[in-house]
C-alpha positions in Angstrom: 92.4 127.6 84.1 94.7 125.0 83.5 98.0 125.5 82.4 99.3 123.8 78.7 101.9 121.6 80.5 98.2 120.2 82.4 96.4 119.8 79.5 98.9 118.0 77.2 98.9 115.8 80.3 95.6 114.9 80.3 95.3 114.9 76.4 97.6 112.4 76.5 96.2 110.3 79.2 93.2 110.4 77.5 94.8 109.5 73.7 96.6 106.9 76.2 93.0 105.5 77.6 91.4 105.7 74.1 94.5 103.2 72.5 94.2 100.7 75.1 90.4 100.4 74.7 91.0 100.2 70.5 93.6 97.5 71.4 91.4 95.5 73.1 88.5 96.0 70.6 91.0 94.9 68.1 92.3 91.7 70.0 88.8 90.3 70.6 87.9 91.2 66.9 90.0 89.3 65.4 89.3 86.3 67.8 85.8 86.9 66.9 86.2 86.8 63.0 88.6 84.0 63.3 86.4 81.8 65.6 83.9 82.4 63.3 85.9 81.4 60.0 86.5 78.4 61.8 83.0 76.9 62.9 81.8 78.1 58.8 84.7 75.7 58.2 84.0 73.2 60.1 80.2 73.3 59.0 81.7 72.9 55.6 82.9 69.9 56.6 79.9 68.6 58.2 81.9 68.1 61.4 79.0 69.5 63.6 80.8 69.0 67.0 83.3 70.9 66.1 81.5 73.7 64.8 79.8 73.6 68.2 82.8 73.8 70.8 82.7 70.1 71.2 86.0 67.9 70.4 85.3 66.0 67.7 
């Protein structure tokens, strides 16, 4: 049976891992939303090259 200190250390490590994964997910989601918004604006301007990721 683990001691209370071991249980706390394990819980803290798990929480740190979950926090890092959450931060990665948030960053990735924000990037996706920003790219989607830029694509929508490019389509509305009839700038299909930019909308597809091509310059100009």
